[in-house]
N, C-alpha and C positions, 0 to 999 in steps of 0.2 A: 453531515453538517448539522449543527445545533442552532437553535434560535438564540440570539445573543441576549435576549431579555429573559425568557422563561427557562432556557437550558434544555428544552425539549428537542428530541431528534426530529428534524424536518426532512432530511434527505439521506438516503443510504445508497451508496454506489458500490456494489459488490460485483460489478461486471468483470468478466475476464479481460485482461489487458494484454494478452499474448506475451506473458513473461516466460521466457524460455530458459531452461537450464539443462545441463547434460548429466546423465547418470549412466555409468558403464556403457559408453558409446551410444546411448539412446537419447534422442532429442525429446524432451517432455515439455508439455505446456502446463504452466501452473494455473490451476483453476479450482473453484470450490467443487468438491465431490461429495456426494451423499445420496442415500436412498430416499431420505425424507428431509424436507426443509423444516427447520426447527420452529415449533409453534411459539417459541420465545419472541419471535419477531412480531407476533400478534399483539404484544403489549405496547407496541409503538403506535399508539392511537392517533398521534399528531403527525405521523409521517405523511409527507406530500409527494415524495419522489422515491421510487424503489426501482432499482435496476439490478437484475440478477442475470442479465444476458450473458451468453457464452459459457455458462457453467455446465457441470456434468451431473445432473440429478438422476441418472441411471433409470430413466423410464418412470420415475415417480409421477403421480398425478399432481396437478396444481393444487396446493393445499387450500382447503375451504376457508381457513382463517384469513386469507388475503381479502375476502369479501367483507371482513370486519374493519379493514383499514379505510374508513369512510372519508378521511381527509385526502386520500391519494388523488393527485392530479396527473401523475405520470407513472405508468407501470410498464416495464420492459422485461419480458420473460423469454425473449427470442433466443433461439439456438441454445437452449439450456437442457435439451434432452428430456423434456417432459413428454408424457404420453397419456392416453386415456381421454375421458370426456372432460370438456371444459366445464368447470363447476358453475352452476347457475348463481352462486353467491357473488360472482364477479359483477353481476347486475346491481349489487348494492352500492357500487362505487359511483354515486351520482355526481361527484366532483371531478371524476376522471376526464381529462382532456386528451390524453394520448395513451393508447393501448397497443402493445406489440406482442403478439403470441406466435409470430412467424417462425418457420424452420425448426419446429420441434418434432422429434421422432426418436425412437429408441428401438433397435432391433426390428425395424420395419413396422413398428407400432406407432402411428402418428397421433398427434393431438386431434381430437374429434369433436365436432359440434353437431349434436343430435337435435338440439332445440335452440333456436336463436332468440327466444323470448327474453333472455338475460340482457340482450342489447337495449331493450326498451327502458331499462333502468339507468342507462348511461346518458343522462340528459345533457351533460356538458361536453360530450365527446366531439372532438374536432378531427382526430386522426386515429385510424385503426389499421393494423396490418395483420391479416390472417393468412398470409402466403404460406402455402403447404399445410394448412390445417385441412383435415378431411371434412368437407362439407357435403359429401354425396348423399347422406341420409338426413341432412338438416331439414327440420320442419320450418316452414315459412313463418316469419314473424307475424304474430297476430296484429291486425290493424286496430287502432283505437276506434271504438264505436261511439264515443261521446261527442 
């Protein structure tokens, strides 16, 4: 969706919608597939809503450029087959109100949170879903001392 006045992209909905099709007797689900998410999305500096849920990113890490989308208020990367460590750059999203990183894993390699300090940068956050994110080695969030 684009802003009617400026023409800037405000909202990008690329979530899987369970579009089914048949190919040689096999039922397939149509979704984005790729080893890496294109950094070309990083130029969408005015993006407020990004939904990539339900896609198949083959165990890629969440790309660091997502942390540069500082206008985001909604980010849904759930069930998109990301794995590896959650990048601390997500903590740059101070306008984020809703974050969903749930149900990400690929070949038994889950999404991992080793350090939770990035949460302190999400000052507008109202909703977070980290279901099935591996938190077993997560360091406790540092308390503000001021």
